[in-house]
C-alpha positions in Angstrom: 49.8 1.2 112.7 49.5 -0.7 116.0 52.0 0.1 118.8 54.2 -2.6 120.4 55.8 -2.6 123.7 59.4 -3.7 123.2 61.2 -6.1 125.5 64.0 -3.7 126.2 61.5 -1.0 127.2 59.9 -3.1 129.9 63.3 -4.3 131.0 64.4 -0.7 131.6 61.1 0.1 133.3 61.3 -2.8 135.6 65.0 -2.0 136.5 64.0 1.6 137.4 61.3 0.3 139.8 63.4 -2.5 141.3 66.5 -0.4 141.9 64.6 2.7 143.0 66.0 5.2 140.6 67.2 6.0 137.1 70.9 6.2 138.1 70.9 2.8 139.8 69.0 1.2 136.9 71.5 2.7 134.4 74.4 1.2 136.4 72.7 -2.2 136.5 71.9 -2.2 132.8 75.4 -0.8 131.8 73.9 2.2 130.0 73.8 5.9 130.7 71.3 7.6 132.9 70.0 9.7 130.0 69.4 6.5 128.0 67.2 5.2 130.8 65.4 8.5 131.1 64.7 8.6 127.3 63.4 5.0 127.3 61.0 5.7 130.1 59.8 9.0 128.5 59.4 7.2 125.1 57.4 4.4 126.7 55.1 6.9 128.5 54.5 8.8 125.2 53.7 5.5 123.4 51.2 4.5 126.1 50.0 8.1 126.6 50.2 7.8 130.3 52.4 8.4 133.3 54.0 5.2 134.6 56.2 6.5 137.4 55.8 9.5 139.7 59.1 11.1 140.5 60.3 12.5 143.8 59.6 10.2 145.4 59.6 7.4 142.8 56.3 5.7 142.9 54.3 3.6 140.4 51.0 4.9 139.1 48.0 2.6 138.6 49.0 2.1 134.9 52.6 1.6 136.1 51.5 -1.2 138.4 49.7 -2.9 135.5 52.8 -2.6 133.3 55.0 -4.0 136.1 52.9 -7.2 136.2 53.2 -7.5 132.5 56.9 -6.9 132.6 57.4 -9.6 135.3 55.4 -12.1 133.3 57.2 -11.4 130.0 60.7 -11.2 131.3 60.1 -14.3 133.6 58.9 -16.3 130.6 61.9 -15.0 128.5 64.3 -16.2 131.2 62.5 -19.6 131.4 62.8 -20.0 127.6 66.5 -19.4 127.7 66.9 -22.0 130.5 64.7 -24.5 128.6 66.6 -24.1 125.3 69.9 -24.5 127.1 68.6 -27.6 128.9 67.2 -29.2 125.8 70.5 -28.6 123.9 72.3 -30.4 126.8 69.8 -33.1 127.1 68.7 -32.1 130.6 65.1 -31.5 129.5 63.2 -32.7 126.4 62.5 -36.1 125.0 64.4 -38.8 123.2 62.6 -41.3 120.9 64.7 -44.4 120.8 64.1 -47.8 119.2 66.2 -50.8 120.0 66.3 -54.5 118.9 65.6 -57.2 121.5 69.2 -58.2 121.5 70.5 -54.7 122.2 67.9 -54.3 124.9 68.7 -57.6 126.6 72.4 -57.1 126.5 73.0 -53.4 127.1 69.6 -51.8 127.7 69.6 -51.3 131.4 73.3 -50.3 131.6 73.0 -47.8 128.8 69.7 -46.2 129.8 70.7 -45.9 133.5 74.0 -44.3 132.5 72.2 -42.0 130.2 69.8 -40.9 132.9 72.7 -40.1 135.2 73.8 -37.5 132.7 70.3 -36.3 131.6 68.0 -37.2 134.4 65.1 -35.0 133.3 65.0 -36.2 129.7 61.7 -37.9 128.9 62.3 -41.2 127.2 60.1 -43.1 124.8 61.8 -46.5 124.2 60.4 -49.1 121.9 61.9 -52.6 121.7 61.0 -54.0 118.4 61.9 -56.6 115.7 65.0 -55.5 113.8 63.2 -55.4 110.5 60.8 -52.8 111.8 63.5 -50.4 113.0 64.5 -48.9 109.6 60.9 -48.0 108.5 60.3 -46.4 111.9 63.4 -44.2 111.6 62.5 -43.4 108.0 59.0 -42.3 109.1 60.5 -40.1 111.9 58.7 -42.2 114.5 62.1 -42.7 116.1 65.0 -40.2 116.2 67.5 -42.8 116.9 67.7 -46.6 116.7 70.2 -49.1 118.1 70.2 -52.5 116.4 71.6 -54.6 113.6 72.1 -53.1 110.1 70.2 -54.8 107.3 72.1 -56.0 104.2 71.1 -53.0 102.2 70.5 -49.9 104.2 68.2 -47.2 102.7 70.4 -44.4 101.2 68.9 -41.7 103.4 69.7 -43.6 106.7 73.1 -43.0 108.3 74.8 -45.6 110.5 77.5 -45.7 113.2 78.9 -49.2 113.6 79.5 -50.3 117.2 80.1 -54.1 117.3 79.6 -57.3 115.4 77.9 -60.5 116.3 76.7 -63.8 114.8 73.1 -64.9 114.5 72.9 -68.6 114.6 70.1 -71.1 113.9 69.8 -73.2 117.1 67.8 -76.0 118.6 67.8 -77.3 122.2 69.5 -80.6 122.9 66.3 -81.6 124.6 64.3 -81.5 121.4 63.0 -85.0 120.4 64.5 -84.6 116.9 67.8 -83.0 118.0 69.8 -86.1 117.2 68.1 -86.5 113.8 69.0 -83.1 112.6 72.6 -83.9 111.6 71.5 -87.0 109.6 68.4 -85.4 107.9 68.5 -81.6 108.5 66.0 -80.7 105.7 63.4 -83.1 107.0 64.0 -81.9 110.6 63.3 -78.3 109.4 60.0 -79.4 108.0 59.0 -80.9 111.4 60.4 -78.4 113.9 58.7 -75.0 114.0 60.9 -71.9 113.6 60.3 -69.1 116.1 61.3 -65.6 115.0 60.4 -62.1 116.2 59.1 -60.9 112.9 58.8 -62.1 109.3 58.3 -59.7 106.4 55.4 -60.1 104.1 56.6 -61.9 100.9 55.4 -58.9 98.8 57.9 -56.7 100.8 60.7 -59.2 100.9 60.5 -62.0 98.3 63.3 -63.9 99.9 60.9 -64.7 102.8 59.0 -67.1 100.6 62.2 -69.2 100.4 62.4 -69.2 104.2 58.8 -70.2 104.5 59.4 -73.1 102.0 62.3 -74.5 104.1 60.4 -74.6 107.4 57.2 -76.5 108.0 55.7 -73.7 110.1 56.9 -70.3 111.5 55.9 -68.7 114.8 56.2 -64.9 115.1 56.9 -64.0 118.7 58.1 -60.5 119.5 59.3 -61.2 123.1 62.9 -62.5 123.3 62.4 -64.3 126.6 59.4 -66.2 125.3 61.4 -67.2 122.2 64.2 -68.5 124.4 61.6 -70.4 126.4 60.1 -72.0 123.3 63.5 -73.2 122.1 64.7 -74.2 125.6 61.6 -76.3 126.2 62.2 -78.2 122.9 59.1 -76.9 121.1 60.9 -74.9 118.4 64.2 -73.9 116.8 65.2 -70.3 116.3 67.8 -67.7 115.5 69.8 -66.4 118.5 72.7 -64.0 118.7 75.9 -65.4 120.2 76.1 -62.7 122.9 72.5 -63.5 124.0 73.4 -67.2 124.3 76.5 -66.3 126.3 74.5 -64.2 128.7 71.4 -66.2 129.2 71.6 -69.5 131.3 68.6 -71.0 129.4 70.7 -71.0 126.2 73.3 -73.4 127.6 71.5 -76.4 126.0 71.3 -74.8 122.6 73.3 -76.2 119.7 73.8 -74.8 116.3 72.0 -76.3 113.3 74.7 -76.5 110.5 74.5 -77.2 106.8 72.4 -74.3 105.6 73.4 -70.9 104.1 71.5 -69.3 107.0 72.9 -71.4 109.8 75.2 -68.6 110.9 74.7 -65.0 109.8 77.3 -62.2 110.6 75.7 -59.0 111.8 76.9 -55.4 112.4 75.2 -53.6 115.2 75.1 -49.8 115.7 73.2 -46.6 115.7 70.8 -45.6 112.9 69.3 -42.2 112.1 68.2 -40.1 109.2 70.9 -38.9 106.8 71.3 -35.2 107.0 69.1 -35.2 110.2 71.7 -36.1 112.8 70.0 -36.0 116.2 71.6 -33.2 118.2 70.7 -31.6 121.5 68.8 -34.1 123.5 70.5 -37.0 121.5 74.0 -35.7 122.2 74.0 -37.0 125.8 73.1 -40.4 124.5 76.1 -40.3 122.1 78.3 -39.2 125.0 77.0 -42.1 127.2 77.9 -44.6 124.5 81.3 -43.1 124.1 81.8 -43.2 127.8 80.7 -46.8 128.3 82.6 -48.2 125.3 81.4 -51.7 124.6 84.3 -53.7 126.0 85.3 -57.1 124.7 84.7 -59.8 127.2 82.4 -57.7 129.4 79.4 -59.6 130.7 76.3 -58.3 129.0 73.5 -56.8 131.0 70.1 -58.4 130.6 67.1 -56.0 130.5 63.4 -56.1 130.3 62.9 -58.9 127.7 64.6 -61.4 130.0 63.3 -60.5 133.5 61.2 -57.7 134.8 62.0 -55.3 137.6 59.9 -54.0 140.4 60.1 -50.4 139.2 61.5 -48.1 136.6 62.2 -44.3 136.4 58.9 -42.4 136.1 60.1 -40.4 133.1 60.5 -43.5 131.0 57.6 -44.4 128.7 58.4 -47.8 127.3 56.9 -50.9 125.9 59.0 -52.8 128.4 60.5 -52.3 131.9 64.1 -52.4 133.0 65.4 -55.4 134.9 68.4 -56.7 136.8 71.3 -58.4 135.2 71.0 -62.1 134.3 73.6 -64.7 133.6 77.3 -64.8 134.5 78.7 -66.4 131.4 81.4 -64.3 129.7 80.6 -62.7 126.4 83.1 -63.0 123.6 82.2 -59.9 121.7 84.2 -58.7 118.7 84.6 -55.0 119.0 84.5 -53.3 115.6 84.8 -49.6 115.9 83.2 -46.5 117.2 83.1 -43.4 115.1 81.7 -40.0 116.1 80.9 -39.5 112.4 77.9 -41.2 110.8 78.9 -43.5 108.0 76.9 -45.4 105.5 77.1 -49.2 105.5 76.5 -50.8 102.2 76.3 -54.6 102.8 77.5 -55.5 106.3 75.8 -58.8 106.4 73.4 -61.1 104.5 69.7 -60.8 105.2 68.8 -62.3 108.5 65.5 -63.6 109.9 64.7 -61.5 112.8 
């Protein structure tokens, strides 16, 4: 049967050498001197060699080799304890986070910078994606946590924490050539004005998409929020915009809502999404604490992030599909605060399906 050197044996051995004696080592380890003597004698029998010369105390050649081993093992053990403690507290480790373009534009920079103040060494991987792609990514464990709008029917194994509500509105710019004709003949206008969205499901996945395709003459899928705003602002398309984004973004001041359709205004609930029974702990806990500390305040001006304007630099520990930016827009945001719960809850049907 193979012999093993136990951690407590090398800890005692190292203490005897460092404190230059059995008595001092015993005091340091809070054990009796005889216990230290028995441990060293047992270790020497196990290795069939003398490790320490007595009177005066001196390491033998095999003792020197064992000391190097003890320093490596005990040093690594101490590092493991530190790493585990840091990971639990979010100081070290990684956080895989997905956000929608709206969340990113409004709260991304403020939220991430506040989070990094608490957990500066956390390695982040942030993906800003169409809302419809968030749930599948969380289900597939590509993302530990997501912050975005809830779909009408959430998968049963996804848990949600509602944070705030908003309205997604079908809008067109007043500068569009057909803007004045929309009220008189809205159905014809929808056939002639392209619709720009971030993502549109395949009809095989979401049959209702066929109905949307039938209403509009053509649909452009553009993932970047800033570009979608530009296309609507320049009078080239109409699209769906959340009211908070329009309140925060100066380019949206010319937008007006297209009424008369069931999808003209769609209520949404925004919040956190993660796997049911797999609540992100440890490195995700500082993110929860950051949200609780910030508290999304009604009337607070939203902060624009990467999808609206780009900054000169970003923290080196952030791996992202986008880059943080400065705040944009001074218009007040009339946000309706819903709730914040520390306990994950399931949302059955918070809103009708929304084009993303």
